[in-house]
C-alpha positions as CSV (number, residue, x, y, z in Angstrom):
1,X,-0.9,77.7,-102.4
2,X,-3.1,80.3,-103.9
3,X,-5.5,78.9,-106.5
4,X,-6.5,81.0,-109.6
5,X,-10.1,82.2,-109.5
6,X,-9.9,85.3,-111.6
7,X,-6.5,86.0,-113.2
8,X,-6.9,89.8,-113.2
9,X,-8.1,90.3,-109.7
10,X,-5.8,87.6,-108.3
11,X,-2.8,89.4,-109.7
12,X,-3.8,92.7,-108.2
13,X,-4.9,91.3,-104.8
14,X,-2.3,88.5,-104.2
15,X,0.3,87.6,-106.8
16,X,1.8,91.1,-107.3
17,X,2.5,91.7,-103.7
18,X,3.5,88.1,-102.9
19,X,6.1,88.2,-105.7
20,X,7.4,91.6,-104.6
21,X,7.9,90.4,-101.0
22,X,9.7,87.2,-102.2
23,X,12.0,89.3,-104.5
24,X,12.9,91.7,-101.6
25,X,13.6,88.8,-99.3
26,X,15.7,87.0,-101.9
27,X,17.8,90.1,-102.5
28,X,18.3,90.5,-98.8
29,X,19.4,86.9,-98.5
30,X,21.9,87.4,-101.2
31,X,23.2,90.5,-99.4
32,X,23.5,88.6,-96.1
33,X,25.4,85.8,-97.8
34,X,27.8,88.3,-99.5
35,X,28.4,90.2,-96.3
36,X,28.6,93.4,-98.2
37,X,28.2,96.3,-95.8
38,X,25.4,98.7,-96.9
39,X,26.7,101.8,-95.1
40,X,30.3,101.3,-96.3
41,X,29.1,100.9,-99.9
42,X,26.8,103.9,-99.6
43,X,29.7,106.1,-98.3
44,X,32.0,104.9,-101.0
45,X,29.4,105.5,-103.8
46,X,28.7,109.0,-102.3
47,X,32.4,109.7,-102.5
48,X,32.6,108.5,-106.1
49,X,29.6,110.8,-106.9
50,X,31.2,113.7,-105.2
51,X,34.4,113.2,-107.1
52,X,32.4,112.8,-110.4
53,X,30.7,116.2,-109.7
54,X,34.0,117.8,-108.8
55,X,35.5,116.6,-112.0
56,X,32.5,117.8,-114.0
57,X,32.6,121.2,-112.3
58,X,36.4,121.4,-112.9
59,X,36.0,120.5,-116.6
60,X,33.4,123.3,-116.9
61,X,35.7,125.8,-115.3
62,X,38.6,124.6,-117.4
63,X,36.5,125.1,-120.5
64,X,35.8,128.7,-119.6
65,X,39.4,129.5,-119.0
66,X,40.3,127.9,-122.4
67,X,37.8,130.2,-124.0
68,X,39.5,133.2,-122.3
69,X,42.8,131.9,-123.6
70,X,41.5,131.8,-127.1
71,X,40.2,135.4,-126.8
72,X,43.6,136.6,-125.5
73,X,45.5,134.8,-128.3
74,X,43.3,136.7,-130.8
75,X,44.0,140.0,-129.0
76,X,47.7,139.2,-128.9
77,X,47.6,139.0,-132.7
78,X,45.8,142.3,-133.0
79,X,48.9,144.4,-134.2
80,X,49.6,141.9,-136.9
81,X,45.9,142.3,-138.1
82,X,46.2,146.1,-137.7
83,X,49.3,146.2,-139.8
84,X,47.3,145.5,-142.9
85,X,45.1,148.6,-142.0
86,X,48.2,150.8,-141.6
87,X,51.2,151.5,-139.3
88,X,49.2,153.8,-137.0
89,X,46.5,151.3,-136.4
90,X,49.1,148.6,-135.5
91,X,50.8,151.0,-133.2
92,X,47.5,151.9,-131.4
93,X,46.7,148.2,-130.9
94,X,50.1,147.2,-129.6
95,X,49.4,148.0,-125.9
96,X,46.3,145.7,-126.1
97,X,48.4,142.9,-127.5
98,X,51.1,143.3,-124.9
99,X,48.5,143.3,-122.1
100,X,46.9,140.2,-123.5
101,X,50.2,138.4,-123.8
102,X,51.1,139.3,-120.2
103,X,47.8,138.1,-118.8
104,X,48.0,135.0,-120.9
105,X,51.5,134.1,-119.5
106,X,51.0,135.3,-116.0
107,X,47.5,134.3,-115.2
108,X,45.6,132.2,-117.7
109,X,48.1,129.5,-118.7
110,X,49.1,128.8,-115.0
111,X,45.4,128.5,-114.2
112,X,44.8,126.0,-116.9
113,X,47.9,124.0,-115.9
114,X,46.6,124.0,-112.3
115,X,43.2,122.8,-113.4
116,X,44.7,120.1,-115.6
117,X,46.7,118.7,-112.7
118,X,43.6,119.0,-110.4
119,X,41.4,117.2,-112.9
120,X,44.0,114.4,-113.3
121,X,44.2,114.0,-109.6
122,X,40.4,113.9,-109.2
123,X,40.2,111.4,-112.1
124,X,42.7,109.1,-110.4
125,X,40.9,109.3,-107.1
126,X,37.6,108.5,-108.8
127,X,39.1,105.5,-110.6
128,X,40.7,104.3,-107.4
129,X,37.4,104.6,-105.4
130,X,35.4,103.0,-108.2
131,X,37.8,100.0,-108.3
132,X,37.5,99.8,-104.5
133,X,33.7,99.8,-104.8
134,X,33.8,97.1,-107.5
135,X,36.0,95.0,-105.2
136,X,33.7,95.6,-102.3
137,X,30.7,94.3,-104.4
138,X,32.4,91.2,-105.8
139,X,30.9,88.8,-103.2
140,X,27.4,89.9,-104.1
141,X,28.0,90.1,-107.9
142,X,29.2,86.5,-107.9
143,X,25.9,85.2,-106.4
144,X,23.7,86.1,-109.3
145,X,22.6,83.2,-111.5
146,X,20.7,82.7,-114.7
147,X,17.6,81.2,-113.1
148,X,16.8,83.8,-110.4
149,X,13.8,85.3,-112.2
150,X,12.2,82.0,-113.0
151,X,12.8,80.6,-109.5
152,X,11.1,83.7,-108.0
153,X,8.2,83.4,-110.4
154,X,7.5,79.8,-109.5
155,X,7.8,80.5,-105.8
156,X,5.1,83.2,-106.1
157,X,3.1,81.0,-108.5
158,X,3.9,77.4,-107.5
159,X,1.5,75.9,-110.1
160,X,4.2,76.8,-112.7
161,X,7.4,74.9,-112.7
162,X,10.2,76.1,-115.0
163,X,12.9,74.0,-116.7
164,X,16.4,75.4,-116.7
165,X,16.4,74.8,-120.4
166,X,14.2,73.2,-123.0
167,X,15.0,69.5,-122.9
168,X,14.4,67.1,-125.8
169,X,12.0,65.3,-123.5
170,X,9.8,68.4,-123.1
171,X,9.8,69.1,-126.8
172,X,9.0,65.5,-127.7
173,X,6.1,65.6,-125.2
174,X,4.6,68.6,-126.9
175,X,5.0,67.1,-130.3
176,X,4.0,63.5,-129.6
177,X,1.3,63.9,-127.0
178,X,-0.2,67.3,-127.9
179,X,0.4,67.5,-131.7
180,X,2.8,70.4,-131.9
181,X,4.0,70.3,-135.5
182,X,7.7,69.3,-136.0
183,X,7.7,72.0,-138.6
184,X,6.5,74.7,-136.2
185,X,9.8,76.5,-136.5
186,X,10.8,75.6,-140.0
187,X,10.9,79.2,-141.3
188,X,12.3,80.6,-138.1
189,X,15.5,80.6,-136.1
190,X,15.2,80.1,-132.3
191,X,16.7,83.0,-130.3
192,X,15.4,82.1,-126.8
193,X,13.3,79.4,-125.1
194,X,11.9,79.2,-121.6
195,X,10.0,75.9,-120.9
196,X,8.2,74.3,-118.1
197,X,4.8,73.0,-117.0
198,X,1.6,74.4,-115.5
199,X,0.0,71.7,-113.4
200,X,2.0,69.2,-115.5
201,X,0.7,70.7,-118.8
202,X,3.8,71.5,-120.9
203,X,4.5,75.0,-122.2
204,X,7.4,76.9,-123.8
205,X,8.0,80.6,-124.4
206,X,9.9,80.8,-127.7
207,X,11.4,83.9,-129.3
208,X,12.3,83.4,-132.9
209,X,13.6,85.3,-135.9
210,X,11.4,85.2,-138.9
211,X,12.6,85.8,-142.4
212,X,10.9,86.6,-145.7
213,X,11.7,88.3,-148.9
214,X,10.1,91.7,-149.0
215,X,10.9,94.7,-151.2
216,X,12.8,98.0,-151.0
217,X,12.5,101.0,-153.2
218,X,15.7,102.7,-154.4
219,X,15.8,106.2,-155.8
220,X,18.2,108.0,-158.1
221,X,18.4,111.5,-159.5
222,X,20.2,113.8,-161.9
223,X,20.0,117.5,-162.5
224,X,19.6,118.8,-166.1
225,X,20.2,122.3,-167.4
226,X,19.0,124.0,-170.6
227,X,18.6,127.5,-172.1
228,X,15.2,128.9,-173.1
229,X,14.3,132.1,-174.9
230,X,11.5,134.0,-173.1
231,X,10.0,137.4,-173.7
232,X,10.6,140.0,-170.9
233,X,8.3,142.8,-169.7
234,X,9.6,145.0,-172.5
235,X,8.7,142.5,-175.1
236,X,12.3,141.6,-175.9
237,X,13.4,138.0,-176.3
238,X,16.1,137.0,-173.8
239,X,17.8,133.7,-172.9
240,X,17.4,132.3,-169.4
241,X,19.0,129.3,-167.8
242,X,16.6,126.5,-166.6
243,X,17.4,123.5,-164.3
244,X,15.3,120.5,-163.1
245,X,16.0,117.5,-160.9
246,X,14.9,114.3,-162.5
247,X,14.2,111.4,-160.2
248,X,13.5,107.7,-160.8
249,X,12.9,104.7,-158.5
250,X,12.9,101.0,-158.8
251,X,11.5,98.4,-156.4
252,X,13.6,95.3,-155.8
253,X,13.6,92.2,-153.6
254,X,15.0,92.8,-150.1
255,X,15.5,90.3,-147.2
256,X,13.3,91.2,-144.2
257,X,13.6,90.0,-140.6
258,X,11.4,90.2,-137.5
259,X,11.7,88.8,-134.0
260,X,8.5,87.4,-132.4
261,X,7.7,85.8,-129.1
262,X,5.0,83.2,-128.5
263,X,3.7,81.1,-125.5
264,X,3.0,77.6,-126.7
265,X,0.8,75.7,-124.2
266,X,-0.3,72.1,-124.5
267,X,-3.6,71.0,-122.9
268,X,-6.0,68.1,-123.5
269,X,-9.2,70.1,-123.3
270,X,-11.3,70.6,-126.5
271,X,-8.9,68.4,-128.7
272,X,-11.0,68.8,-131.9
273,X,-11.3,72.6,-131.7
274,X,-9.3,75.1,-133.7
275,X,-9.8,78.9,-133.8
276,X,-7.9,82.2,-134.0
277,X,-8.5,85.7,-132.7
278,X,-6.6,89.0,-132.9
279,X,-6.6,92.1,-130.7
280,X,-9.9,94.0,-131.1
281,X,-10.2,97.7,-131.5
282,X,-13.4,97.6,-129.4
283,X,-11.6,96.4,-126.2
284,X,-11.2,98.9,-123.4
285,X,-13.6,101.5,-124.8
286,X,-15.8,103.5,-122.5
287,X,-19.5,102.6,-122.6
288,X,-21.6,104.8,-124.8
289,X,-24.0,104.8,-127.7
290,X,-21.2,104.7,-130.3
291,X,-19.3,101.9,-128.6
292,X,-22.5,99.9,-128.2
293,X,-23.3,100.4,-131.9
294,X,-19.9,99.2,-132.9
295,X,-20.2,96.1,-130.7
296,X,-23.6,95.4,-132.2
297,X,-22.2,95.8,-135.6
298,X,-19.4,93.3,-134.8
299,X,-21.9,90.8,-133.4
300,X,-24.0,91.1,-136.6
301,X,-21.0,90.1,-138.6
302,X,-20.8,86.9,-136.5
303,X,-24.5,86.3,-137.1
304,X,-24.0,86.8,-140.8
305,X,-21.1,84.3,-140.8
306,X,-23.2,81.8,-138.8
307,X,-26.1,82.0,-141.4
308,X,-23.6,81.6,-144.2
309,X,-22.1,78.5,-142.6
310,X,-25.5,77.0,-141.9
311,X,-26.5,77.6,-145.5
312,X,-23.3,76.1,-146.8
313,X,-23.6,73.1,-144.5
314,X,-20.0,73.4,-143.3
315,X,-20.3,74.9,-139.8
316,X,-22.1,75.0,-136.5
317,X,-21.3,78.6,-135.6
318,X,-23.9,80.2,-133.3
319,X,-23.7,83.5,-131.5
320,X,-22.9,83.5,-127.7
321,X,-25.4,85.0,-125.3
322,X,-22.6,87.2,-123.9
323,X,-22.5,89.7,-126.8
324,X,-19.5,91.6,-125.4
325,X,-17.5,88.3,-125.5
326,X,-18.6,87.6,-129.1
327,X,-17.7,91.1,-130.2
328,X,-14.3,91.4,-128.4
329,X,-13.0,87.8,-128.7
330,X,-14.3,87.4,-132.2
331,X,-13.2,83.9,-132.9
332,X,-15.5,83.5,-135.9
333,X,-13.3,80.8,-137.5
334,X,-14.0,78.3,-134.7
335,X,-14.7,74.9,-136.2
336,X,-16.3,72.9,-133.3
337,X,-19.1,74.9,-131.6
338,X,-19.7,72.3,-128.9
339,X,-16.1,72.2,-127.7
340,X,-15.9,76.0,-128.0
341,X,-18.8,76.5,-125.7
342,X,-17.4,73.8,-123.4
343,X,-14.1,75.7,-123.2
344,X,-15.6,79.2,-122.9
345,X,-18.2,78.7,-120.3
346,X,-20.2,81.7,-119.1
347,X,-17.6,82.2,-116.3
348,X,-14.7,82.0,-118.8
349,X,-16.5,84.5,-121.1
350,X,-17.0,86.9,-118.3
351,X,-13.3,86.7,-117.1
352,X,-12.0,87.0,-120.7
353,X,-14.1,90.2,-121.2
354,X,-12.7,91.6,-118.0
355,X,-9.2,90.9,-119.2
356,X,-9.8,92.3,-122.7
357,X,-11.2,95.6,-121.3
358,X,-8.6,96.1,-118.6
359,X,-6.1,98.9,-119.2
360,X,-5.0,99.5,-115.6
361,X,-3.7,96.2,-114.1
362,X,-2.7,94.2,-117.2
363,X,-1.5,95.0,-120.7
364,X,-5.1,95.0,-122.1
365,X,-6.1,93.4,-125.3
366,X,-2.7,93.1,-126.9
367,X,-2.7,89.4,-127.7
368,X,-3.6,87.0,-130.5
369,X,-4.8,83.6,-129.5
370,X,-4.5,80.5,-131.8
371,X,-5.7,77.0,-131.0
372,X,-5.2,73.9,-133.1
373,X,-6.3,70.8,-131.3
374,X,-4.4,70.5,-128.1
375,X,-1.9,73.2,-129.0
376,X,-2.6,76.8,-127.9
377,X,-0.4,79.7,-128.9
378,X,-0.5,83.2,-127.3
379,X,1.2,86.0,-129.2
380,X,1.3,89.1,-127.0
381,X,2.8,92.4,-128.0
382,X,4.4,92.8,-124.6
383,X,6.2,89.4,-124.8
384,X,8.2,90.7,-127.8
385,X,9.5,93.5,-125.6
386,X,10.2,91.3,-122.6
387,X,13.8,90.5,-121.6
388,X,13.5,86.9,-120.7
389,X,17.1,85.9,-120.0
390,X,18.5,86.7,-116.6
391,X,22.1,87.1,-117.5
392,X,24.0,87.6,-114.2
393,X,26.2,90.2,-115.8
394,X,23.4,92.7,-116.1
395,X,22.9,92.8,-112.3
396,X,26.6,93.5,-111.6
397,X,27.4,97.0,-110.4
398,X,29.5,98.8,-107.8
399,X,26.5,100.6,-106.4
400,X,24.5,98.5,-103.9
401,X,21.5,100.8,-103.9
402,X,21.4,100.8,-107.7
403,X,21.8,97.0,-107.8
404,X,18.8,96.5,-105.5
405,X,16.6,99.0,-107.4
406,X,17.4,97.4,-110.8
407,X,17.1,93.8,-109.4
408,X,13.6,94.5,-108.0
409,X,12.4,96.4,-111.1
410,X,13.6,93.6,-113.4
411,X,11.8,90.9,-111.3
412,X,8.5,93.0,-111.3
413,X,8.6,93.4,-115.1
414,X,9.5,89.7,-115.7
415,X,6.7,88.4,-113.4
416,X,4.0,90.7,-114.8
417,X,5.0,89.9,-118.4
418,X,4.9,86.2,-118.0
419,X,1.8,86.1,-115.8
420,X,-0.2,88.1,-118.3
421,X,1.0,85.9,-121.1
422,X,-0.6,83.1,-119.3
423,X,-3.7,85.1,-118.3
424,X,-5.8,84.6,-121.5
425,X,-5.4,80.8,-120.9
426,X,-6.1,81.1,-117.2
427,X,-9.4,82.8,-117.8
428,X,-10.6,79.4,-119.0
429,X,-11.3,77.1,-116.0
430,X,-10.6,73.9,-118.1
431,X,-7.1,75.2,-118.9
432,X,-6.4,75.5,-115.2
433,X,-7.0,71.7,-114.7
434,X,-4.1,69.3,-114.0
435,X,-2.9,67.1,-116.8
436,X,-4.9,63.8,-116.8
437,X,-2.7,61.7,-119.1
438,X,0.4,60.0,-117.9
439,X,3.6,62.0,-117.8
440,X,6.3,60.9,-120.3
441,X,8.7,58.4,-118.9
442,X,12.4,59.1,-118.8
443,X,14.0,58.0,-122.0
444,X,17.8,57.9,-122.1
445,X,17.7,57.8,-125.9
446,X,16.5,61.4,-125.8
447,X,19.4,63.8,-125.6
448,X,19.0,66.5,-122.9
449,X,19.7,69.3,-125.4
450,X,16.8,69.8,-127.8
451,X,17.3,71.1,-131.3
452,X,15.5,74.3,-130.2
453,X,18.0,74.9,-127.4
454,X,21.0,74.2,-129.6
455,X,19.7,76.8,-132.0
456,X,19.3,79.2,-129.2
457,X,22.8,78.6,-128.0
458,X,24.2,79.2,-131.5
459,X,22.3,82.5,-131.6
460,X,23.6,83.4,-128.1
461,X,27.2,82.8,-129.2
462,X,26.4,85.2,-132.1
463,X,25.6,84.8,-135.8
464,X,28.8,86.7,-136.7
465,X,30.7,83.6,-135.5
466,X,28.9,81.3,-138.0
467,X,27.9,83.5,-141.0
468,X,29.4,83.3,-144.4
469,X,32.3,85.8,-144.9
470,X,30.4,87.5,-147.8
471,X,27.1,87.8,-145.9
472,X,26.0,91.5,-145.4
473,X,22.6,90.8,-143.9
474,X,21.3,89.2,-140.8
475,X,21.5,85.4,-140.7
476,X,19.0,82.7,-140.0
477,X,20.7,79.9,-138.0
478,X,19.3,76.4,-138.2
479,X,20.7,73.4,-136.3
480,X,20.4,69.6,-136.0
481,X,21.7,67.4,-133.2
482,X,23.3,64.1,-132.8
483,X,24.3,62.3,-129.6
484,X,28.0,61.6,-129.1
485,X,29.1,58.4,-127.3
486,X,30.4,60.4,-124.3
487,X,26.9,61.9,-123.7
488,X,27.6,65.2,-125.2
489,X,25.5,66.7,-128.0
490,X,27.1,67.4,-131.4
491,X,25.4,70.2,-133.2
492,X,25.5,70.9,-136.9
493,X,24.9,74.6,-137.7
494,X,23.9,76.1,-141.0
495,X,23.9,79.9,-141.2
496,X,21.9,81.4,-144.1
497,X,22.4,85.0,-145.2
498,X,22.8,87.1,-148.4
499,X,25.7,88.8,-150.1
500,X,25.1,92.1,-151.7
501,X,26.0,92.8,-155.3
502,X,25.8,96.5,-156.4
503,X,23.6,97.0,-159.5
504,X,22.5,100.0,-161.6
505,X,19.3,100.4,-163.5
506,X,19.0,103.1,-166.1
507,X,15.5,104.6,-166.1
508,X,14.5,107.0,-168.9
509,X,12.8,110.1,-167.6
510,X,11.2,112.9,-169.7
511,X,12.6,116.3,-168.8
512,X,11.3,119.8,-168.9
513,X,13.7,120.5,-171.9
514,X,11.6,118.3,-174.0
515,X,14.1,115.4,-174.1
516,X,14.4,112.0,-172.5
517,X,17.3,111.5,-170.0
518,X,18.8,108.4,-168.5
519,X,18.6,108.4,-164.7
520,X,20.8,105.9,-162.9
521,X,19.3,104.1,-159.9
522,X,21.8,102.2,-157.8
523,X,20.4,99.2,-155.9
524,X,21.7,96.0,-154.3
525,X,21.0,92.5,-155.5
526,X,20.9,90.0,-152.6
527,X,22.3,86.5,-153.4
528,X,21.8,83.7,-150.9
529,X,25.0,82.4,-149.2
530,X,25.4,79.9,-146.4
531,X,28.1,78.4,-144.2
532,X,28.1,75.2,-142.2
533,X,29.8,74.9,-138.8
534,X,29.6,72.6,-135.8
535,X,29.8,72.8,-132.0
536,X,29.6,70.6,-129.0
537,X,27.1,71.1,-126.1
538,X,26.8,69.7,-122.6
539,X,24.5,70.1,-119.6
540,X,26.6,71.4,-116.8
541,X,23.6,71.8,-114.5
542,X,20.6,69.7,-113.8
543,X,17.3,70.6,-115.4
544,X,15.3,70.6,-112.2
545,X,13.1,73.5,-111.1
546,X,15.3,74.1,-108.0
547,X,19.2,73.8,-108.0
548,X,20.6,70.4,-107.3
549,X,24.2,71.2,-106.1
550,X,25.4,67.6,-106.0
551,X,24.2,66.7,-109.5
552,X,25.4,70.1,-110.8
553,X,28.9,69.5,-109.5
554,X,28.9,66.0,-111.1
555,X,27.8,67.3,-114.5
556,X,30.3,70.2,-114.4
557,X,33.1,67.7,-113.5
558,X,32.2,65.5,-116.5
559,X,32.2,68.5,-118.8
560,X,35.6,69.6,-117.6
561,X,37.0,66.0,-118.1
562,X,35.4,65.9,-121.6
563,X,37.0,69.3,-122.5
564,X,40.4,68.3,-121.2
565,X,40.2,65.0,-123.2
566,X,39.5,67.1,-126.3
567,X,42.3,69.5,-125.5
568,X,39.9,72.5,-125.3
569,X,40.8,75.7,-123.6
570,X,38.1,76.6,-121.0
571,X,38.3,80.3,-122.0
572,X,36.8,79.3,-125.5
573,X,33.7,77.8,-123.9
574,X,30.3,79.6,-123.8
575,X,28.1,79.0,-120.8
576,X,24.5,79.9,-120.6
577,X,22.0,78.9,-117.9
578,X,23.2,75.3,-117.3
579,X,24.4,74.7,-120.9
580,X,27.9,74.9,-122.1
581,X,29.0,75.0,-125.7
582,X,32.2,75.1,-127.7
583,X,32.5,75.9,-131.4
584,X,34.5,73.2,-133.2
585,X,34.8,74.8,-136.7
């Protein structure tokens, strides 16, 4: 098992190629299990592409003939047009009309009918071949699962073990043993989670929808007219018409929404230290006089802050010897200098500077880093653009070559995105150490489905299912869980949105005619609305890092029995990566 020495170089020299090889081998194993024949599929896809090109060429030819038909119809109507110019003109144009009609009847219309029949035949053949290709790929398409990407990640990087879903046990561990605030997501709605542990240190990737009341500016306008008397070049007074567009605007409250993705990592090191840092504009710059001057200026700010803290008696901030680290990392709000220096040893500083300055292998300095006691939060720009879920449906296609290409590219992107989300933490040797405290014991009183995952499941089902009928905005979904006697999880869902009420403000604007005019500005008033619903959830797969077919079959059977007992149609159940849910009302 490869140990991390330098996150940046280790990715380039080992992990990237290792993961690529594992991904190719995994796809090949799926292909062998499916028994889909590469050559047969390639030949069938080539035939579909040939038919598609033939249909496109035929449609182009048909379009040209239809244009000819239009011209001939116009020529056929020439005598009628010429009649208005005179009898002689109409008589002269008659032969042209007769010729156009004959060519239209004898040549053009039969050609278009032939092309129509040909295109219909090609379309039917293309549909038939496409259906044949889909049927050919069914055995492979049925083998994709939700956890493929996470399983390949942890095979390449075994220090990381992913959960199938965020269990209550994992969430309680982060909250009870590491101090993650129970209110961490109070102003958010959970859209996605991916949890696990790095050397038994718990983590969770969480994508959430944030909401706040911002503002929007609305505009309105009217056009006014008036008459003025002006003197012309001859000195005479004449009346002229004037016009002016009068505009007005108002700014009103408006609900704003934003999706953000964080990596939350629990570790026991430096438990009394808190700090924050944001991406630096100095990272990745070429060396030079101007760059060095800007870095020196940034360090002087830190020195100034240190002197201010010492004078005020409320800080121990001292400048690091590695001035590049001090300028680029810029965690000037750190509140425990001893633990900060323990955490960021000279080696850690050096590796962090390498990561921040890199624009070739990684994503560069695109992350914020927050630490509060034992809780560390990484907020990377690339995480918000990463597709975390591995929905099997997105890999399904009738084209084997395309399936393989998309599969491998998705795995590359997934691995790189998650690896470099961890990278700022892995530059710190202390954060790479195994958990020293005892792992939490199994507690049957903790339901497997955490409140975060039930919220994720509700958002997966879709806010349109739960929103108030009058809501015209996005909705923030919040959930709470209770354990049912049969082992399932009952979820109470509250969807918060806004209804829109049209309003008009009349703004008085002074016009060029010397008068004030009322300008109406239409805007929308947003009134909060909410609706409560409920659903039932159940684990239909074990939450182990690798599949447990025996336990999965047992869980799925218990779910089926539970649904039959409740009289629930299986087609109304939503399934996502080992979790099943059914909306009750």
